[in-house]
C-alpha positions, 0 to 999 in steps of 0.5 A, a space after each residue: 441094789 441087787 447085783 445080777 449073776 454073771 456066771 452064765 455069761 462068763 462060762 459062755 465067754 470061756 467056751 467061745 474063747 476056747 472055740 476061737 483059740 481052736 480055730 486060730 491055732 494054725 495062725 497063732 503058731 508059726 505063720 511062716 509054716 502055714 503060709 509056706 503051703 499056700 499059693 502067692 495070693 493066699 499067702 498075701 491074704 493071710 499076712 494082711 488078715 493077720 496084720 489087720 487082726 493084730 492092729 485092730 486089737 491094738 486099736 480096740 485096746 487103745 479105745 478101751 483105755 480112753 486113748 484117742 485112737 484115731 489120732 494114734 499111729 495105729 489108725 494110719 497103719 489100719 488104713 494102710 492095711 485096708 489099702 492092701 485089702 483093696 489091692 488084693 480085691 482088685 487082683 482077685 476081681 479085675 475090672 471087666 474090659 470095655 467092649 469096643 463100640 463102633 460109631 456107625 454114623 462116623 463109619 458111614 461118613 468115612 465110607 461115603 466120602 471114600 466112595 464118593 467118586 463111584 455113583 453106583 456104589 454111592 447109590 447102593 450105600 444110600 439105599 442101605 443106610 435108608 433101609 437100616 434107618 427105617 428098620 431102626 425106626 420101626 423097631 423103636 416104634 414097636 418098642 414105644 407101642 409095647 411100653 405105652 400099652 403097659 403103662 397106666 394112663 396119665 392124668 391130664 395136667 391141670 390148667 390155670 384159669 377157665 374153671 367152671 363154676 
């Protein structure tokens, strides 16, 4: 049985570890010095990321040593840190505020009931509502015509019985 040479892989791993160490040098030092120069939100991100990195390495170490890591306390800590990630995401990207919509039919009912005493205004309101409905129906009809023109022709449904033999 021939053992493959792993020397090139080990050399590549060593180079990759050197690059990783150089990239992590600011964080591997005093995190307090690095975080003191950051705004509050970035400081929170830094602390959460460092915590997550440490705990995920502990989780991986437990898994490599054949320990049931999902039953270990480190798993609950990882879950807690993920919740902090979600909180930071919510702060960075707040949900869009809903735009208020007007129920036009309800508004028309209120106006109609309030102005029911004045016949001239009631008549004008009825005419305006009829015009708006006509415009909406025309627009809908135009939309349907445009949609039906671009769709392929549907096949006729098969009927039961009355088959020609």
